[in-house]
All heavy atoms as a GROMACS GRO file, in nm:
protein
  624
    1MET      N    1  21.778  13.782  -4.546
    1MET     CA    2  21.873  13.887  -4.520
    1MET      C    3  21.820  14.017  -4.580
    1MET      O    4  21.830  14.040  -4.700
    1MET     CB    5  22.009  13.852  -4.578
    1MET     CG    6  22.070  13.732  -4.512
    1MET     SD    7  22.246  13.708  -4.540
    1MET     CE    8  22.313  13.868  -4.526
    2ARG      N    9  21.767  14.095  -4.495
    2ARG     CA   10  21.700  14.219  -4.533
    2ARG      C   11  21.792  14.312  -4.612
    2ARG      O   12  21.751  14.371  -4.712
    2ARG     CB   13  21.649  14.289  -4.407
    2ARG     CG   14  21.581  14.420  -4.430
    2ARG     CD   15  21.538  14.483  -4.298
    2ARG     NE   16  21.648  14.509  -4.207
    2ARG     CZ   17  21.723  14.621  -4.209
    2ARG    NH1   18  21.702  14.713  -4.298
    2ARG    NH2   19  21.819  14.637  -4.121
    3ARG      N   20  21.914  14.324  -4.570
    3ARG     CA   21  22.005  14.421  -4.634
    3ARG      C   22  22.034  14.386  -4.780
    3ARG      O   23  22.040  14.474  -4.864
    3ARG     CB   24  22.135  14.432  -4.556
    3ARG     CG   25  22.118  14.509  -4.426
    3ARG     CD   26  22.185  14.644  -4.436
    3ARG     NE   27  22.144  14.735  -4.332
    3ARG     CZ   28  22.210  14.754  -4.218
    3ARG    NH1   29  22.319  14.688  -4.192
    3ARG    NH2   30  22.165  14.844  -4.130
    4ILE      N   31  22.056  14.258  -4.810
    4ILE     CA   32  22.087  14.227  -4.950
    4ILE      C   33  21.965  14.249  -5.038
    4ILE      O   34  21.978  14.290  -5.153
    4ILE     CB   35  22.150  14.087  -4.970
    4ILE    CG1   36  22.056  13.975  -4.932
    4ILE    CG2   37  22.282  14.075  -4.897
    4ILE    CD1   38  22.106  13.837  -4.975
    5ARG      N   39  21.846  14.226  -4.984
    5ARG     CA   40  21.725  14.255  -5.060
    5ARG      C   41  21.709  14.406  -5.081
    5ARG      O   42  21.684  14.452  -5.192
    5ARG     CB   43  21.601  14.200  -4.990
    5ARG     CG   44  21.473  14.221  -5.073
    5ARG     CD   45  21.347  14.201  -4.993
    5ARG     NE   46  21.336  14.311  -4.899
    5ARG     CZ   47  21.305  14.298  -4.770
    5ARG    NH1   48  21.282  14.180  -4.718
    5ARG    NH2   49  21.296  14.403  -4.692
    6ASP      N   50  21.727  14.482  -4.973
    6ASP     CA   51  21.713  14.628  -4.982
    6ASP      C   52  21.814  14.688  -5.080
    6ASP      O   53  21.778  14.774  -5.161
    6ASP     CB   54  21.728  14.692  -4.845
    6ASP     CG   55  21.612  14.662  -4.751
    6ASP    OD1   56  21.507  14.612  -4.799
    6ASP    OD2   57  21.627  14.687  -4.630
    7LEU      N   58  21.939  14.644  -5.074
    7LEU     CA   59  22.040  14.695  -5.166
    7LEU      C   60  22.006  14.660  -5.310
    7LEU      O   61  22.022  14.743  -5.400
    7LEU     CB   62  22.178  14.641  -5.129
    7LEU     CG   63  22.246  14.708  -5.011
    7LEU    CD1   64  22.367  14.626  -4.965
    7LEU    CD2   65  22.289  14.849  -5.046
    8ARG      N   66  21.959  14.539  -5.332
    8ARG     CA   67  21.921  14.497  -5.467
    8ARG      C   68  21.809  14.586  -5.520
    8ARG      O   69  21.817  14.638  -5.632
    8ARG     CB   70  21.877  14.350  -5.468
    8ARG     CG   71  21.828  14.303  -5.605
    8ARG     CD   72  21.783  14.158  -5.602
    8ARG     NE   73  21.677  14.131  -5.508
    8ARG     CZ   74  21.548  14.161  -5.528
    8ARG    NH1   75  21.509  14.221  -5.639
    8ARG    NH2   76  21.456  14.129  -5.438
    9GLU      N   77  21.706  14.605  -5.438
    9GLU     CA   78  21.592  14.686  -5.482
    9GLU      C   79  21.633  14.832  -5.501
    9GLU      O   80  21.589  14.897  -5.597
    9GLU     CB   81  21.478  14.675  -5.382
    9GLU     CG   82  21.413  14.537  -5.383
    9GLU     CD   83  21.309  14.519  -5.274
    9GLU    OE1   84  21.299  14.604  -5.182
    9GLU    OE2   85  21.237  14.418  -5.279
   10ASP      N   86  21.716  14.886  -5.411
   10ASP     CA   87  21.762  15.025  -5.423
   10ASP      C   88  21.840  15.049  -5.551
   10ASP      O   89  21.846  15.161  -5.602
   10ASP     CB   90  21.847  15.065  -5.303
   10ASP     CG   91  21.766  15.078  -5.174
   10ASP    OD1   92  21.641  15.079  -5.180
   10ASP    OD2   93  21.829  15.085  -5.067
   11ASN      N   94  21.905  14.944  -5.601
   11ASN     CA   95  21.986  14.954  -5.723
   11ASN      C   96  21.910  14.905  -5.847
   11ASN      O   97  21.971  14.884  -5.953
   11ASN     CB   98  22.117  14.877  -5.705
   11ASN     CG   99  22.212  14.949  -5.614
   11ASN    OD1  100  22.284  15.037  -5.658
   11ASN    ND2  101  22.212  14.915  -5.486
   12ASP      N  102  21.779  14.886  -5.833
   12ASP     CA  103  21.694  14.842  -5.944
   12ASP      C  104  21.746  14.717  -6.014
   12ASP      O  105  21.751  14.708  -6.137
   12ASP     CB  106  21.675  14.955  -6.047
   12ASP     CG  107  21.601  15.074  -5.988
   12ASP    OD1  108  21.508  15.053  -5.909
   12ASP    OD2  109  21.637  15.188  -6.021
   13LEU      N  110  21.787  14.620  -5.933
   13LEU     CA  111  21.836  14.494  -5.985
   13LEU      C  112  21.734  14.383  -5.957
   13LEU      O  113  21.657  14.392  -5.862
   13LEU     CB  114  21.970  14.458  -5.919
   13LEU     CG  115  22.083  14.556  -5.942
   13LEU    CD1  116  22.198  14.528  -5.847
   13LEU    CD2  117  22.131  14.548  -6.087
   14THR      N  118  21.739  14.281  -6.038
   14THR     CA  119  21.653  14.165  -6.014
   14THR      C  120  21.732  14.058  -5.940
   14THR      O  121  21.856  14.061  -5.937
   14THR     CB  122  21.602  14.106  -6.147
   14THR    OG1  123  21.714  14.054  -6.220
   14THR    CG2  124  21.528  14.211  -6.230
   15GLN      N  125  21.660  13.962  -5.886
   15GLN     CA  126  21.728  13.849  -5.823
   15GLN      C  127  21.812  13.776  -5.927
   15GLN      O  128  21.921  13.729  -5.896
   15GLN     CB  129  21.627  13.755  -5.759
   15GLN     CG  130  21.562  13.810  -5.635
   15GLN     CD  131  21.467  13.712  -5.571
   15GLN    OE1  132  21.424  13.615  -5.632
   15GLN    NE2  133  21.433  13.739  -5.446
   16LYS      N  134  21.764  13.770  -6.048
   16LYS     CA  135  21.839  13.703  -6.156
   16LYS      C  136  21.971  13.775  -6.183
   16LYS      O  137  22.074  13.710  -6.205
   16LYS     CB  138  21.753  13.699  -6.283
   16LYS     CG  139  21.821  13.638  -6.403
   16LYS     CD  140  21.820  13.487  -6.396
   16LYS     CE  141  21.866  13.424  -6.526
   16LYS     NZ  142  22.004  13.383  -6.527
   17ASP      N  143  21.970  13.909  -6.178
   17ASP     CA  144  22.094  13.985  -6.198
   17ASP      C  145  22.199  13.943  -6.095
   17ASP      O  146  22.315  13.920  -6.129
   17ASP     CB  147  22.070  14.136  -6.184
   17ASP     CG  148  21.982  14.194  -6.293
   17ASP    OD1  149  21.983  14.141  -6.406
   17ASP    OD2  150  21.913  14.294  -6.264
   18LEU      N  151  22.159  13.937  -5.969
   18LEU     CA  152  22.253  13.901  -5.863
   18LEU      C  153  22.289  13.753  -5.867
   18LEU      O  154  22.403  13.715  -5.839
   18LEU     CB  155  22.196  13.938  -5.725
   18LEU     CG  156  22.217  14.082  -5.681
   18LEU    CD1  157  22.362  14.116  -5.664
   18LEU    CD2  158  22.149  14.182  -5.766
   19ALA      N  159  22.194  13.669  -5.905
   19ALA     CA  160  22.223  13.526  -5.919
   19ALA      C  161  22.330  13.505  -6.026
   19ALA      O  162  22.422  13.424  -6.007
   19ALA     CB  163  22.095  13.450  -5.953
   20ASP      N  164  22.320  13.580  -6.136
   20ASP     CA  165  22.422  13.569  -6.242
   20ASP      C  166  22.558  13.613  -6.190
   20ASP      O  167  22.660  13.550  -6.218
   20ASP     CB  168  22.383  13.653  -6.364
   20ASP     CG  169  22.264  13.596  -6.440
   20ASP    OD1  170  22.228  13.478  -6.416
   20ASP    OD2  171  22.206  13.671  -6.522
   21LEU      N  172  22.561  13.722  -6.112
   21LEU     CA  173  22.687  13.770  -6.054
   21LEU      C  174  22.750  13.663  -5.966
   21LEU      O  175  22.871  13.641  -5.970
   21LEU     CB  176  22.662  13.897  -5.972
   21LEU     CG  177  22.781  13.950  -5.893
   21LEU    CD1  178  22.879  14.021  -5.986
   21LEU    CD2  179  22.736  14.042  -5.783
   22LEU      N  180  22.667  13.596  -5.886
   22LEU     CA  181  22.716  13.497  -5.791
   22LEU      C  182  22.728  13.357  -5.851
   22LEU      O  183  22.768  13.263  -5.783
   22LEU     CB  184  22.625  13.492  -5.668
   22LEU     CG  185  22.613  13.623  -5.590
   22LEU    CD1  186  22.514  13.606  -5.475
   22LEU    CD2  187  22.747  13.669  -5.538
   23ARG      N  188  22.686  13.345  -5.977
   23ARG     CA  189  22.688  13.216  -6.047
   23ARG      C  190  22.607  13.110  -5.973
   23ARG      O  191  22.655  12.999  -5.945
   23ARG     CB  192  22.830  13.169  -6.071
   23ARG     CG  193  22.907  13.263  -6.161
   23ARG     CD  194  23.042  13.213  -6.192
   23ARG     NE  195  23.107  13.307  -6.283
   23ARG     CZ  196  23.235  13.314  -6.300
   23ARG    NH1  197  23.314  13.230  -6.236
   23ARG    NH2  198  23.287  13.401  -6.382
   24CYS      N  199  22.483  13.148  -5.942
   24CYS     CA  200  22.389  13.054  -5.882
   24CYS      C  201  22.254  13.076  -5.950
   24CYS      O  202  22.239  13.167  -6.031
   24CYS     CB  203  22.380  13.072  -5.730
   24CYS     SG  204  22.310  13.229  -5.675
   25SER      N  205  22.156  12.996  -5.916
   25SER     CA  206  22.024  13.012  -5.975
   25SER      C  207  21.947  13.124  -5.905
   25SER      O  208  21.980  13.162  -5.793
   25SER     CB  209  21.945  12.882  -5.965
   25SER     OG  210  21.909  12.858  -5.830
   26GLN      N  211  21.844  13.173  -5.971
   26GLN     CA  212  21.759  13.275  -5.911
   26GLN      C  213  21.691  13.220  -5.786
   26GLN      O  214  21.677  13.290  -5.687
   26GLN     CB  215  21.655  13.325  -6.014
   26GLN     CG  216  21.562  13.433  -5.962
   26GLN     CD  217  21.439  13.376  -5.892
   26GLN    OE1  218  21.386  13.273  -5.931
   26GLN    NE2  219  21.396  13.442  -5.787
   27VAL      N  220  21.652  13.095  -5.788
   27VAL     CA  221  21.588  13.032  -5.673
   27VAL      C  222  21.685  13.028  -5.556
   27VAL      O  223  21.648  13.058  -5.442
   27VAL     CB  224  21.537  12.890  -5.708
   27VAL    CG1  225  21.491  12.815  -5.584
   27VAL    CG2  226  21.425  12.897  -5.811
   28CYS      N  227  21.809  12.992  -5.583
   28CYS     CA  228  21.912  12.990  -5.478
   28CYS      C  229  21.929  13.129  -5.418
   28CYS      O  230  21.930  13.145  -5.295
   28CYS     CB  231  22.043  12.938  -5.536
   28CYS     SG  232  22.182  12.941  -5.422
   29TYR      N  233  21.943  13.229  -5.505
   29TYR     CA  234  21.960  13.366  -5.454
   29TYR      C  235  21.839  13.410  -5.374
   29TYR      O  236  21.853  13.474  -5.269
   29TYR     CB  237  21.987  13.465  -5.569
   29TYR     CG  238  22.010  13.603  -5.515
   29TYR    CD1  239  22.134  13.639  -5.465
   29TYR    CD2  240  21.906  13.695  -5.505
   29TYR    CE1  241  22.155  13.764  -5.409
   29TYR    CE2  242  21.925  13.820  -5.450
   29TYR     CZ  243  22.049  13.854  -5.402
   29TYR     OH  244  22.069  13.977  -5.344
   30SER      N  245  21.721  13.377  -5.419
   30SER     CA  246  21.598  13.411  -5.347
   30SER      C  247  21.602  13.354  -5.206
   30SER      O  248  21.562  13.419  -5.109
   30SER     CB  249  21.477  13.357  -5.422
   30SER     OG  250  21.359  13.377  -5.348
   31ARG      N  251  21.652  13.234  -5.193
   31ARG     CA  252  21.661  13.169  -5.061
   31ARG      C  253  21.764  13.237  -4.972
   31ARG      O  254  21.749  13.238  -4.850
   31ARG     CB  255  21.690  13.021  -5.077
   31ARG     CG  256  21.569  12.948  -5.134
   31ARG     CD  257  21.589  12.800  -5.148
   31ARG     NE  258  21.466  12.739  -5.196
   31ARG     CZ  259  21.462  12.632  -5.272
   31ARG    NH1  260  21.574  12.571  -5.306
   31ARG    NH2  261  21.347  12.584  -5.313
   32TYR      N  262  21.868  13.295  -5.031
   32TYR     CA  263  21.962  13.376  -4.952
   32TYR      C  264  21.888  13.496  -4.893
   32TYR      O  265  21.903  13.527  -4.775
   32TYR     CB  266  22.078  13.430  -5.038
   32TYR     CG  267  22.174  13.328  -5.093
   32TYR    CD1  268  22.250  13.358  -5.205
   32TYR    CD2  269  22.193  13.203  -5.034
   32TYR    CE1  270  22.341  13.268  -5.258
   32TYR    CE2  271  22.283  13.112  -5.086
   32TYR     CZ  272  22.357  13.145  -5.198
   32TYR     OH  273  22.447  13.055  -5.249
   33GLU      N  274  21.808  13.563  -4.976
   33GLU     CA  275  21.736  13.682  -4.930
   33GLU      C  276  21.635  13.650  -4.820
   33GLU      O  277  21.618  13.728  -4.728
   33GLU     CB  278  21.663  13.749  -5.047
   33GLU     CG  279  21.752  13.831  -5.134
   33GLU     CD  280  21.676  13.920  -5.232
   33GLU    OE1  281  21.551  13.916  -5.235
   33GLU    OE2  282  21.743  13.994  -5.304
   34THR      N  283  21.569  13.537  -4.833
   34THR     CA  284  21.466  13.502  -4.733
   34THR      C  285  21.524  13.434  -4.609
   34THR      O  286  21.453  13.415  -4.511
   34THR     CB  287  21.359  13.408  -4.795
   34THR    OG1  288  21.422  13.288  -4.836
   34THR    CG2  289  21.287  13.476  -4.909
   35GLY      N  290  21.651  13.397  -4.616
   35GLY     CA  291  21.714  13.329  -4.503
   35GLY      C  292  21.687  13.180  -4.500
   35GLY      O  293  21.724  13.112  -4.405
   36GLU      N  294  21.625  13.128  -4.605
   36GLU     CA  295  21.600  12.983  -4.613
   36GLU      C  296  21.728  12.905  -4.638
   36GLU      O  297  21.734  12.785  -4.612
   36GLU     CB  298  21.500  12.951  -4.725
   36GLU     CG  299  21.361  13.004  -4.701
   36GLU     CD  300  21.272  12.978  -4.820
   36GLU    OE1  301  21.263  12.861  -4.865
   36GLU    OE2  302  21.212  13.074  -4.870
   37ARG      N  303  21.826  12.974  -4.692
   37ARG     CA  304  21.954  12.911  -4.722
   37ARG      C  305  22.065  13.004  -4.672
   37ARG      O  306  22.059  13.125  -4.692
   37ARG     CB  307  21.966  12.890  -4.873
   37ARG     CG  308  22.090  12.816  -4.913
   37ARG     CD  309  22.084  12.780  -5.059
   37ARG     NE  310  22.203  12.703  -5.093
   37ARG     CZ  311  22.219  12.638  -5.204
   37ARG    NH1  312  22.125  12.640  -5.294
   37ARG    NH2  313  22.329  12.572  -5.228
   38GLU      N  314  22.166  12.946  -4.610
   38GLU     CA  315  22.278  13.025  -4.560
   38GLU      C  316  22.365  13.068  -4.678
   38GLU      O  317  22.401  12.988  -4.763
   38GLU     CB  318  22.360  12.941  -4.463
   38GLU     CG  319  22.456  13.022  -4.383
   38GLU     CD  320  22.514  12.942  -4.268
   38GLU    OE1  321  22.438  12.887  -4.189
   38GLU    OE2  322  22.638  12.935  -4.262
   39ILE      N  323  22.397  13.196  -4.679
   39ILE     CA  324  22.477  13.249  -4.789
   39ILE      C  325  22.625  13.221  -4.762
   39ILE      O  326  22.675  13.245  -4.652
   39ILE     CB  327  22.449  13.400  -4.810
   39ILE    CG1  328  22.518  13.453  -4.934
   39ILE    CG2  329  22.484  13.480  -4.688
   39ILE    CD1  330  22.468  13.588  -4.978
   40PRO      N  331  22.695  13.165  -4.860
   40PRO     CA  332  22.837  13.134  -4.840
   40PRO      C  333  22.922  13.261  -4.824
   40PRO      O  334  22.888  13.366  -4.879
   40PRO     CB  335  22.877  13.059  -4.967
   40PRO     CG  336  22.753  13.033  -5.043
   40PRO     CD  337  22.647  13.123  -4.991
   41LEU      N  338  23.030  13.248  -4.753
   41LEU     CA  339  23.120  13.360  -4.731
   41LEU      C  340  23.168  13.420  -4.863
   41LEU      O  341  23.172  13.542  -4.879
   41LEU     CB  342  23.239  13.316  -4.645
   41LEU     CG  343  23.344  13.424  -4.615
   41LEU    CD1  344  23.280  13.542  -4.542
   41LEU    CD2  345  23.457  13.366  -4.534
   42ARG      N  346  23.200  13.336  -4.958
   42ARG     CA  347  23.245  13.383  -5.090
   42ARG      C  348  23.142  13.476  -5.152
   42ARG      O  349  23.176  13.582  -5.206
   42ARG     CB  350  23.270  13.263  -5.182
   42ARG     CG  351  23.302  13.300  -5.326
   42ARG     CD  352  23.292  13.180  -5.421
   42ARG     NE  353  23.162  13.114  -5.420
   42ARG     CZ  354  23.054  13.158  -5.486
   42ARG    NH1  355  23.060  13.270  -5.554
   42ARG    NH2  356  22.940  13.092  -5.481
   43ALA      N  357  23.015  13.440  -5.143
   43ALA     CA  358  22.908  13.521  -5.200
   43ALA      C  359  22.892  13.652  -5.123
   43ALA      O  360  22.869  13.758  -5.183
   43ALA     CB  361  22.777  13.443  -5.201
   44LEU      N  362  22.906  13.648  -4.992
   44LEU     CA  363  22.898  13.771  -4.912
   44LEU      C  364  23.009  13.868  -4.950
   44LEU      O  365  22.986  13.988  -4.964
   44LEU     CB  366  22.908  13.739  -4.762
   44LEU     CG  367  22.781  13.692  -4.695
   44LEU    CD1  368  22.811  13.645  -4.554
   44LEU    CD2  369  22.677  13.802  -4.694
   45VAL      N  370  23.129  13.817  -4.968
   45VAL     CA  371  23.242  13.900  -5.006
   45VAL      C  372  23.219  13.960  -5.144
   45VAL      O  373  23.244  14.079  -5.167
   45VAL     CB  374  23.375  13.820  -4.999
   45VAL    CG1  375  23.490  13.898  -5.060
   45VAL    CG2  376  23.406  13.782  -4.855
   46GLN      N  377  23.166  13.880  -5.237
   46GLN     CA  378  23.137  13.930  -5.371
   46GLN      C  379  23.032  14.041  -5.367
   46GLN      O  380  23.046  14.143  -5.434
   46GLN     CB  381  23.085  13.818  -5.461
   46GLN     CG  382  23.193  13.730  -5.518
   46GLN     CD  383  23.131  13.628  -5.612
   46GLN    OE1  384  23.075  13.528  -5.566
   46GLN    NE2  385  23.141  13.652  -5.740
   47LEU      N  386  22.927  14.021  -5.289
   47LEU     CA  387  22.821  14.122  -5.279
   47LEU      C  388  22.872  14.250  -5.214
   47LEU      O  389  22.840  14.360  -5.258
   47LEU     CB  390  22.702  14.067  -5.201
   47LEU     CG  391  22.618  13.962  -5.273
   47LEU    CD1  392  22.515  13.902  -5.178
   47LEU    CD2  393  22.550  14.022  -5.395
   48ALA      N  394  22.953  14.235  -5.110
   48ALA     CA  395  23.009  14.354  -5.043
   48ALA      C  396  23.095  14.434  -5.141
   48ALA      O  397  23.086  14.556  -5.147
   48ALA     CB  398  23.089  14.313  -4.920
   49ALA      N  399  23.176  14.365  -5.218
   49ALA     CA  400  23.261  14.433  -5.318
   49ALA      C  401  23.174  14.498  -5.425
   49ALA      O  402  23.199  14.612  -5.466
   49ALA     CB  403  23.359  14.334  -5.380
   50TYR      N  404  23.072  14.429  -5.470
   50TYR     CA  405  22.984  14.480  -5.575
   50TYR      C  406  22.914  14.608  -5.530
   50TYR      O  407  22.905  14.705  -5.605
   50TYR     CB  408  22.881  14.373  -5.613
   50TYR     CG  409  22.787  14.416  -5.722
   50TYR    CD1  410  22.828  14.415  -5.855
   50TYR    CD2  411  22.658  14.456  -5.693
   50TYR    CE1  412  22.743  14.455  -5.956
   50TYR    CE2  413  22.571  14.496  -5.793
   50TYR     CZ  414  22.614  14.494  -5.925
   50TYR     OH  415  22.528  14.534  -6.024
   51TYR      N  416  22.864  14.608  -5.407
   51TYR     CA  417  22.791  14.724  -5.355
   51TYR      C  418  22.882  14.828  -5.291
   51TYR      O  419  22.837  14.936  -5.253
   51TYR     CB  420  22.686  14.680  -5.254
   51TYR     CG  421  22.568  14.607  -5.314
   51TYR    CD1  422  22.535  14.479  -5.271
   51TYR    CD2  423  22.489  14.666  -5.410
   51TYR    CE1  424  22.425  14.413  -5.324
   51TYR    CE2  425  22.380  14.600  -5.465
   51TYR     CZ  426  22.349  14.474  -5.421
   51TYR     OH  427  22.240  14.408  -5.474
   52GLY      N  428  23.011  14.796  -5.275
   52GLY     CA  429  23.104  14.890  -5.214
   52GLY      C  430  23.075  14.911  -5.066
   52GLY      O  431  23.079  15.023  -5.015
   53THR      N  432  23.048  14.802  -4.997
   53THR     CA  433  23.017  14.807  -4.854
   53THR      C  434  23.095  14.697  -4.783
   53THR      O  435  23.180  14.632  -4.842
   53THR     CB  436  22.864  14.795  -4.833
   53THR    OG1  437  22.832  14.826  -4.699
   53THR    CG2  438  22.812  14.658  -4.869
   54SER      N  439  23.066  14.676  -4.655
   54SER     CA  440  23.134  14.571  -4.580
   54SER      C  441  23.042  14.451  -4.561
   54SER      O  442  22.919  14.464  -4.568
   54SER     CB  443  23.176  14.623  -4.442
   54SER     OG  444  23.063  14.648  -4.362
   55VAL      N  445  23.102  14.337  -4.538
   55VAL     CA  446  23.024  14.217  -4.506
   55VAL      C  447  22.944  14.240  -4.378
   55VAL      O  448  22.829  14.197  -4.368
   55VAL     CB  449  23.118  14.094  -4.496
   55VAL    CG1  450  23.043  13.973  -4.441
   55VAL    CG2  451  23.180  14.062  -4.631
   56ASP      N  452  23.003  14.310  -4.281
   56ASP     CA  453  22.931  14.339  -4.157
   56ASP      C  454  22.802  14.416  -4.183
   56ASP      O  455  22.700  14.392  -4.120
   56ASP     CB  456  23.019  14.417  -4.060
   56ASP     CG  457  23.120  14.331  -3.988
   56ASP    OD1  458  23.119  14.207  -4.006
   56ASP    OD2  459  23.202  14.387  -3.914
   57TYR      N  460  22.806  14.507  -4.279
   57TYR     CA  461  22.686  14.583  -4.313
   57TYR      C  462  22.581  14.490  -4.374
   57TYR      O  463  22.463  14.496  -4.339
   57TYR     CB  464  22.720  14.696  -4.410
   57TYR     CG  465  22.599  14.779  -4.448
   57TYR    CD1  466  22.545  14.871  -4.359
   57TYR    CD2  467  22.539  14.766  -4.572
   57TYR    CE1  468  22.434  14.947  -4.392
   57TYR    CE2  469  22.428  14.842  -4.606
   57TYR     CZ  470  22.376  14.931  -4.516
   57TYR     OH  471  22.266  15.006  -4.549
   58LEU      N  472  22.624  14.402  -4.463
   58LEU     CA  473  22.530  14.307  -4.524
   58LEU      C  474  22.467  14.217  -4.419
   58LEU      O  475  22.349  14.181  -4.430
   58LEU     CB  476  22.601  14.221  -4.629
   58LEU     CG  477  22.656  14.292  -4.752
   58LEU    CD1  478  22.724  14.192  -4.844
   58LEU    CD2  479  22.546  14.367  -4.826
   59LEU      N  480  22.545  14.181  -4.317
   59LEU     CA  481  22.496  14.092  -4.212
   59LEU      C  482  22.420  14.166  -4.102
   59LEU      O  483  22.378  14.106  -4.004
   59LEU     CB  484  22.612  14.015  -4.150
   59LEU     CG  485  22.682  13.916  -4.244
   59LEU    CD1  486  22.806  13.859  -4.177
   59LEU    CD2  487  22.586  13.805  -4.285
   60ASP      N  488  22.404  14.298  -4.119
   60ASP     CA  489  22.332  14.382  -4.024
   60ASP      C  490  22.402  14.389  -3.887
   60ASP      O  491  22.339  14.402  -3.783
   60ASP     CB  492  22.187  14.334  -4.008
   60ASP     CG  493  22.092  14.445  -3.967
   60ASP    OD1  494  22.128  14.563  -3.984
   60ASP    OD2  495  21.982  14.414  -3.918
   61LEU      N  496  22.536  14.381  -3.891
   61LEU     CA  497  22.614  14.393  -3.768
   61LEU      C  498  22.656  14.537  -3.742
   61LEU      O  499  22.704  14.569  -3.634
   61LEU     CB  500  22.739  14.303  -3.776
   61LEU     CG  501  22.710  14.154  -3.787
   61LEU    CD1  502  22.838  14.076  -3.808
   61LEU    CD2  503  22.635  14.105  -3.662
   62THR      N  504  22.642  14.622  -3.844
   62THR     CA  505  22.671  14.763  -3.832
   62THR      C  506  22.573  14.840  -3.921
   62THR      O  507  22.521  14.784  -4.019
   62THR     CB  508  22.816  14.796  -3.872
   62THR    OG1  509  22.840  14.936  -3.854
   62THR    CG2  510  22.846  14.760  -4.016
   63ASP      N  511  22.549  14.964  -3.885
   63ASP     CA  512  22.465  15.049  -3.969
   63ASP      C  513  22.547  15.139  -4.060
   63ASP      O  514  22.492  15.215  -4.138
   63ASP     CB  515  22.374  15.136  -3.880
   63ASP     CG  516  22.267  15.053  -3.812
   63ASP    OD1  517  22.222  14.952  -3.870
   63ASP    OD2  518  22.228  15.088  -3.699
   64ASP      N  519  22.679  15.127  -4.051
   64ASP     CA  520  22.770  15.207  -4.134
   64ASP      C  521  22.798  15.131  -4.263
   64ASP      O  522  22.864  15.027  -4.261
   64ASP     CB  523  22.900  15.233  -4.058
   64ASP     CG  524  22.995  15.325  -4.131
   64ASP    OD1  525  22.966  15.364  -4.246
   64ASP    OD2  526  23.098  15.360  -4.072
   65PRO      N  527  22.749  15.182  -4.377
   65PRO     CA  528  22.768  15.107  -4.502
   65PRO      C  529  22.908  15.119  -4.563
   65PRO      O  530  22.939  15.048  -4.658
   65PRO     CB  531  22.664  15.170  -4.595
   65PRO     CG  532  22.648  15.309  -4.544
   65PRO     CD  533  22.668  15.300  -4.394
   66ARG      N  534  22.992  15.206  -4.508
   66ARG     CA  535  23.126  15.224  -4.566
   66ARG      C  536  23.210  15.097  -4.551
   66ARG      O  537  23.210  15.036  -4.445
   66ARG     CB  538  23.199  15.340  -4.499
   66ARG     CG  539  23.135  15.475  -4.527
   66ARG     CD  540  23.205  15.583  -4.452
   66ARG     NE  541  23.190  15.556  -4.308
   66ARG     CZ  542  23.250  15.624  -4.213
   66ARG    NH1  543  23.332  15.721  -4.243
   66ARG    NH2  544  23.229  15.595  -4.086
   67PRO      N  545  23.283  15.063  -4.657
   67PRO     CA  546  23.370  14.946  -4.645
   67PRO      C  547  23.490  14.977  -4.556
   67PRO      O  548  23.526  15.094  -4.538
   67PRO     CB  549  23.416  14.921  -4.790
   67PRO     CG  550  23.402  15.052  -4.857
   67PRO     CD  551  23.289  15.124  -4.787
   68TYR      N  552  23.547  14.875  -4.501
   68TYR     CA  553  23.666  14.892  -4.419
   68TYR      C  554  23.784  14.926  -4.509
   68TYR      O  555  23.792  14.880  -4.622
   68TYR     CB  556  23.697  14.765  -4.340
   68TYR     CG  557  23.588  14.727  -4.244
   68TYR    CD1  558  23.516  14.610  -4.258
   68TYR    CD2  559  23.555  14.811  -4.138
   68TYR    CE1  560  23.416  14.576  -4.170
   68TYR    CE2  561  23.455  14.778  -4.049
   68TYR     CZ  562  23.386  14.660  -4.066
   68TYR     OH  563  23.285  14.627  -3.980
   69PRO      N  564  23.879  15.004  -4.458
   69PRO     CA  565  23.998  15.033  -4.539
   69PRO      C  566  24.080  14.906  -4.560
   69PRO      O  567  24.086  14.819  -4.472
   69PRO     CB  568  24.075  15.136  -4.457
   69PRO     CG  569  24.013  15.139  -4.323
   69PRO     CD  570  23.880  15.070  -4.330
   70ARG      N  571  24.138  14.896  -4.675
   70ARG     CA  572  24.222  14.779  -4.705
   70ARG      C  573  24.353  14.788  -4.627
   70ARG      O  574  24.406  14.895  -4.604
   70ARG     CB  575  24.254  14.774  -4.853
   70ARG     CG  576  24.137  14.732  -4.938
   70ARG     CD  577  24.196  14.654  -5.055
   70ARG     NE  578  24.106  14.587  -5.140
   70ARG     CZ  579  24.050  14.469  -5.115
   70ARG    NH1  580  24.065  14.411  -5.001
   70ARG    NH2  581  23.975  14.410  -5.203
   71LYS      N  582  24.405  14.672  -4.589
   71LYS     CA  583  24.534  14.668  -4.523
   71LYS      C  584  24.643  14.696  -4.625
   71LYS      O  585  24.634  14.655  -4.740
   71LYS     CB  586  24.560  14.529  -4.463
   71LYS     CG  587  24.479  14.498  -4.342
   71LYS     CD  588  24.522  14.364  -4.286
   71LYS     CE  589  24.448  14.333  -4.159
   71LYS     NZ  590  24.488  14.202  -4.105
   72THR      N  591  24.744  14.767  -4.581
   72THR     CA  592  24.858  14.790  -4.669
   72THR      C  593  24.970  14.695  -4.630
   72THR      O  594  24.986  14.660  -4.511
   72THR     CB  595  24.908  14.935  -4.658
   72THR    OG1  596  24.939  14.964  -4.522
   72THR    CG2  597  24.803  15.032  -4.707
   73LYS      N  598  25.046  14.652  -4.728
   73LYS     CA  599  25.155  14.559  -4.702
   73LYS      C  600  25.271  14.635  -4.639
   73LYS      O  601  25.304  14.746  -4.681
   73LYS     CB  602  25.200  14.492  -4.830
   73LYS     CG  603  25.098  14.398  -4.885
   73LYS     CD  604  25.151  14.329  -5.008
   73LYS     CE  605  25.045  14.234  -5.063
   73LYS     NZ  606  25.093  14.166  -5.182
   74LYS      N  607  25.332  14.572  -4.539
   74LYS     CA  608  25.450  14.631  -4.476
   74LYS      C  609  25.571  14.606  -4.565
   74LYS      O  610  25.584  14.502  -4.626
   74LYS     CB  611  25.472  14.571  -4.338
   74LYS     CG  612  25.363  14.607  -4.240
   74LYS     CD  613  25.392  14.548  -4.104
   74LYS     CE  614  25.282  14.584  -4.007
   74LYS     NZ  615  25.304  14.527  -3.876
   75LYS      N  616  25.661  14.704  -4.570
   75LYS     CA  617  25.782  14.690  -4.652
   75LYS      C  618  25.890  14.619  -4.576
   75LYS      O  619  25.903  14.617  -4.462
   75LYS     CB  620  25.830  14.827  -4.696
   75LYS     CG  621  25.735  14.887  -4.794
   75LYS     CD  622  25.788  15.021  -4.843
   75LYS     CE  623  25.692  15.079  -4.944
   75LYS     NZ  624  25.740  15.201  -5.000
   0.00000   0.00000   0.00000
């Protein structure tokens, strides 16, 4: 997954930094970046929140890095 690698490098983070955030091993996180292992939805949501972007951006489904607005509860 090119985007998660690019975001990590742009923010001067190591794979170990992100592995700690996601509570997985560095090897596991490395496999997410290379596409050898499918990244769980929970981890994608955590990464999107951490970087302040959308899951769609991480998955390369959009080029707009802005997160989607949160839904407001109806009264």
